[in-house]
VEXMI-398371 format. One record per residue (C-alpha): residue number from 0; residue in three letters; x, y, z. Coordinates in pm, whole numbers, padded with zeros to 5 digits. Example, Ala and Ser with C-alpha at 12.3 -4.5 7.8 and 13.67 -1.06 7.14 Angstrom:
<sites>
<site seq="0" type="ala" east="01230" north="-00450" up="00780"/>
<site seq="1" type="ser" east="01367" north="-00106" up="00714"/>
</sites>
This chain:
<sites>
<site seq="0" type="unk" east="-02391" north="01832" up="-06609"/>
<site seq="1" type="unk" east="-02698" north="01956" up="-06422"/>
<site seq="2" type="unk" east="-02819" north="01599" up="-06374"/>
<site seq="3" type="unk" east="-02486" north="01505" up="-06217"/>
<site seq="4" type="unk" east="-02498" north="01808" up="-05989"/>
<site seq="5" type="unk" east="-02855" north="01725" up="-05888"/>
<site seq="6" type="unk" east="-02763" north="01361" up="-05827"/>
<site seq="7" type="unk" east="-02466" north="01464" up="-05615"/>
<site seq="8" type="unk" east="-02677" north="01719" up="-05425"/>
<site seq="9" type="unk" east="-02939" north="01451" up="-05357"/>
<site seq="10" type="unk" east="-02671" north="01208" up="-05247"/>
<site seq="11" type="unk" east="-02521" north="01473" up="-05018"/>
<site seq="12" type="unk" east="-02864" north="01543" up="-04866"/>
<site seq="13" type="unk" east="-02916" north="01172" up="-04802"/>
<site seq="14" type="unk" east="-02577" north="01145" up="-04635"/>
<site seq="15" type="unk" east="-02639" north="01456" up="-04424"/>
<site seq="16" type="unk" east="-02977" north="01318" up="-04319"/>
<site seq="17" type="unk" east="-02814" north="00987" up="-04226"/>
<site seq="18" type="unk" east="-02545" north="01166" up="-04029"/>
<site seq="19" type="unk" east="-02812" north="01373" up="-03854"/>
<site seq="20" type="unk" east="-02998" north="01060" up="-03750"/>
<site seq="21" type="unk" east="-02675" north="00898" up="-03635"/>
<site seq="22" type="unk" east="-02584" north="01211" up="-03438"/>
<site seq="23" type="unk" east="-02926" north="01211" up="-03268"/>
<site seq="24" type="unk" east="-02888" north="00841" up="-03185"/>
<site seq="25" type="unk" east="-02537" north="00897" up="-03044"/>
<site seq="26" type="unk" east="-02654" north="01197" up="-02841"/>
<site seq="27" type="unk" east="-02935" north="00993" up="-02690"/>
<site seq="28" type="unk" east="-02696" north="00707" up="-02622"/>
<site seq="29" type="unk" east="-02443" north="00943" up="-02461"/>
<site seq="30" type="unk" east="-02710" north="01091" up="-02236"/>
<site seq="31" type="unk" east="-02821" north="00746" up="-02130"/>
<site seq="32" type="unk" east="-02460" north="00642" up="-02069"/>
<site seq="33" type="unk" east="-02397" north="00949" up="-01854"/>
<site seq="34" type="unk" east="-02698" north="00867" up="-01637"/>
<site seq="35" type="unk" east="-02578" north="00509" up="-01604"/>
<site seq="36" type="unk" east="-02224" north="00630" up="-01525"/>
<site seq="37" type="unk" east="-02354" north="00860" up="-01249"/>
<site seq="38" type="unk" east="-02529" north="00564" up="-01090"/>
<site seq="39" type="unk" east="-02218" north="00347" up="-01125"/>
<site seq="40" type="unk" east="-01996" north="00619" up="-00978"/>
<site seq="41" type="unk" east="-02221" north="00637" up="-00674"/>
<site seq="42" type="unk" east="-02194" north="00260" up="-00634"/>
<site seq="43" type="unk" east="-01817" north="00272" up="-00679"/>
<site seq="44" type="unk" east="-01783" north="00557" up="-00428"/>
<site seq="45" type="unk" east="-01970" north="00356" up="-00168"/>
<site seq="46" type="unk" east="-01758" north="00050" up="-00245"/>
<site seq="47" type="unk" east="-01434" north="00247" up="-00224"/>
<site seq="48" type="unk" east="-01532" north="00418" up="00100"/>
<site seq="49" type="unk" east="-01567" north="00096" up="00297"/>
<site seq="50" type="unk" east="-01274" north="00054" up="00530"/>
<site seq="51" type="unk" east="-01115" north="-00283" up="00579"/>
<site seq="52" type="unk" east="-00800" north="-00429" up="00724"/>
<site seq="53" type="unk" east="-00832" north="-00754" up="00537"/>
<site seq="54" type="unk" east="-00588" north="-00760" up="00244"/>
<site seq="55" type="unk" east="-00797" north="-01007" up="00046"/>
<site seq="56" type="unk" east="-01106" north="-00787" up="00070"/>
<site seq="57" type="unk" east="-00905" north="-00484" up="-00035"/>
<site seq="58" type="unk" east="-00755" north="-00677" up="-00326"/>
<site seq="59" type="unk" east="-01104" north="-00786" up="-00432"/>
<site seq="60" type="unk" east="-01223" north="-00425" up="-00418"/>
<site seq="61" type="unk" east="-00926" north="-00307" up="-00624"/>
<site seq="62" type="unk" east="-01002" north="-00577" up="-00878"/>
<site seq="63" type="unk" east="-01370" north="-00480" up="-00893"/>
<site seq="64" type="unk" east="-01286" north="-00111" up="-00926"/>
<site seq="65" type="unk" east="-01028" north="-00168" up="-01198"/>
<site seq="66" type="unk" east="-01265" north="-00395" up="-01390"/>
<site seq="67" type="unk" east="-01527" north="-00120" up="-01382"/>
<site seq="68" type="unk" east="-01263" north="00133" up="-01483"/>
<site seq="69" type="unk" east="-01172" north="-00096" up="-01773"/>
<site seq="70" type="unk" east="-01535" north="-00099" up="-01887"/>
<site seq="71" type="unk" east="-01556" north="00280" up="-01868"/>
<site seq="72" type="unk" east="-01223" north="00311" up="-02050"/>
<site seq="73" type="unk" east="-01357" north="00080" up="-02325"/>
<site seq="74" type="unk" east="-01669" north="00297" up="-02361"/>
<site seq="75" type="unk" east="-01454" north="00610" up="-02382"/>
<site seq="76" type="unk" east="-01236" north="00461" up="-02656"/>
<site seq="77" type="unk" east="-01540" north="00342" up="-02850"/>
<site seq="78" type="unk" east="-01702" north="00686" up="-02828"/>
<site seq="79" type="unk" east="-01383" north="00853" up="-02949"/>
<site seq="80" type="unk" east="-01352" north="00608" up="-03237"/>
<site seq="81" type="unk" east="-01717" north="00660" up="-03335"/>
<site seq="82" type="unk" east="-01672" north="01037" up="-03323"/>
<site seq="83" type="unk" east="-01363" north="01025" up="-03545"/>
<site seq="84" type="unk" east="-01546" north="00796" up="-03784"/>
<site seq="85" type="unk" east="-01849" north="01026" up="-03806"/>
<site seq="86" type="unk" east="-01629" north="01333" up="-03846"/>
<site seq="87" type="unk" east="-01450" north="01162" up="-04133"/>
<site seq="88" type="unk" east="-01778" north="01081" up="-04303"/>
<site seq="89" type="unk" east="-01903" north="01435" up="-04252"/>
<site seq="90" type="unk" east="-01582" north="01583" up="-04397"/>
<site seq="91" type="unk" east="-01603" north="01358" up="-04700"/>
<site seq="92" type="unk" east="-01965" north="01450" up="-04751"/>
<site seq="93" type="unk" east="-01889" north="01820" up="-04715"/>
<site seq="94" type="unk" east="-01596" north="01808" up="-04954"/>
<site seq="95" type="unk" east="-01788" north="01581" up="-05189"/>
<site seq="96" type="unk" east="-01479" north="01367" up="-05245"/>
<site seq="97" type="unk" east="-01632" north="01040" up="-05346"/>
<site seq="98" type="unk" east="-01368" north="00906" up="-05582"/>
<site seq="99" type="unk" east="-01355" north="00577" up="-05759"/>
<site seq="100" type="unk" east="-01175" north="00318" up="-05548"/>
<site seq="101" type="unk" east="-01245" north="00478" up="-05210"/>
<site seq="102" type="unk" east="-01381" north="00256" up="-04940"/>
<site seq="103" type="unk" east="-01758" north="00246" up="-04936"/>
<site seq="104" type="unk" east="-01964" north="00308" up="-04627"/>
<site seq="105" type="unk" east="-02011" north="-00064" up="-04561"/>
<site seq="106" type="unk" east="-01638" north="-00125" up="-04582"/>
<site seq="107" type="unk" east="-01577" north="00163" up="-04343"/>
<site seq="108" type="unk" east="-01833" north="00020" up="-04101"/>
<site seq="109" type="unk" east="-01662" north="-00319" up="-04121"/>
<site seq="110" type="unk" east="-01328" north="-00154" up="-04049"/>
<site seq="111" type="unk" east="-01483" north="00027" up="-03754"/>
<site seq="112" type="unk" east="-01635" north="-00296" up="-03621"/>
<site seq="113" type="unk" east="-01299" north="-00473" up="-03658"/>
<site seq="114" type="unk" east="-01142" north="-00198" up="-03449"/>
<site seq="115" type="unk" east="-01418" north="-00228" up="-03188"/>
<site seq="116" type="unk" east="-01326" north="-00594" up="-03143"/>
<site seq="117" type="unk" east="-00980" north="-00495" up="-03018"/>
<site seq="118" type="unk" east="-01097" north="-00220" up="-02781"/>
<site seq="119" type="unk" east="-01197" north="-00432" up="-02475"/>
<site seq="120" type="unk" east="-00858" north="-00604" up="-02464"/>
<site seq="121" type="unk" east="-00665" north="-00280" up="-02511"/>
<site seq="122" type="unk" east="-00873" north="-00102" up="-02246"/>
<site seq="123" type="unk" east="-00830" north="-00387" up="-01997"/>
<site seq="124" type="unk" east="-00453" north="-00405" up="-02054"/>
<site seq="125" type="unk" east="-00425" north="-00030" up="-02015"/>
<site seq="126" type="unk" east="-00611" north="-00027" up="-01683"/>
<site seq="127" type="unk" east="-00413" north="-00323" up="-01549"/>
<site seq="128" type="unk" east="-00083" north="-00162" up="-01646"/>
<site seq="129" type="unk" east="-00172" north="00189" up="-01533"/>
<site seq="130" type="unk" east="-00375" north="00120" up="-01220"/>
<site seq="131" type="unk" east="-00428" north="-00236" up="-01101"/>
<site seq="132" type="unk" east="-00069" north="-00361" up="-01097"/>
<site seq="133" type="unk" east="00076" north="-00053" up="-00923"/>
<site seq="134" type="unk" east="-00205" north="-00048" up="-00666"/>
<site seq="135" type="unk" east="-00171" north="-00420" up="-00587"/>
<site seq="136" type="unk" east="00208" north="-00384" up="-00564"/>
<site seq="137" type="unk" east="00168" north="-00092" up="-00323"/>
<site seq="138" type="unk" east="-00082" north="-00291" up="-00116"/>
<site seq="139" type="unk" east="00157" north="-00586" up="-00104"/>
<site seq="140" type="unk" east="00444" north="-00362" up="00007"/>
<site seq="141" type="unk" east="00224" north="-00204" up="00272"/>
<site seq="142" type="unk" east="00112" north="-00545" up="00399"/>
<site seq="143" type="unk" east="00473" north="-00666" up="00406"/>
<site seq="144" type="unk" east="00574" north="-00357" up="00607"/>
<site seq="145" type="unk" east="00291" north="-00423" up="00852"/>
<site seq="146" type="unk" east="00393" north="-00785" up="00884"/>
<site seq="147" type="unk" east="00757" north="-00684" up="00943"/>
<site seq="148" type="unk" east="00652" north="-00429" up="01206"/>
<site seq="149" type="unk" east="00433" north="-00686" up="01376"/>
<site seq="150" type="unk" east="00721" north="-00938" up="01370"/>
<site seq="151" type="unk" east="00962" north="-00683" up="01521"/>
<site seq="152" type="unk" east="00711" north="-00593" up="01791"/>
<site seq="153" type="unk" east="00663" north="-00961" up="01870"/>
<site seq="154" type="unk" east="01039" north="-01011" up="01889"/>
<site seq="155" type="unk" east="01068" north="-00707" up="02118"/>
<site seq="156" type="unk" east="00796" north="-00843" up="02344"/>
<site seq="157" type="unk" east="00961" north="-01185" up="02352"/>
<site seq="158" type="unk" east="01299" north="-01026" up="02430"/>
<site seq="159" type="unk" east="01147" north="-00831" up="02720"/>
<site seq="160" type="unk" east="00981" north="-01146" up="02859"/>
<site seq="161" type="unk" east="01312" north="-01334" up="02854"/>
<site seq="162" type="unk" east="01499" north="-01063" up="03046"/>
</sites>
């Protein structure tokens, strides 16, 4: 009985040490990502602040901004998924619930990787649906209104010239 307890205690210590290393790695990665994000936000702010009347340029900027937003959304989802995964491992280690038939760590990592494969597509679809499509539709409506106003003004000018 004591040997089993010692073996389980040793296994728990190994798992806790592994989780500690993973936490340190994630913390370092998060810090690095935040620095990178600050730089990217500055770039995006300068890109968004440029004024233009050209619809194509504005459309290109919206596309660039939504692509970047998609990348940031993907990173956010991946970080959340990693956090949930690590919390699950920590809870299992704390409760010491390693039962026969449970998924092993490698299987869990494979499941996590299979979920990571889907994240870029889901993030991109989300950004397109939530931001890009409505913005481009609004820009199109605005451009159509401008074109209609310009056409009416031209018609008014032509009508005045005829009289």
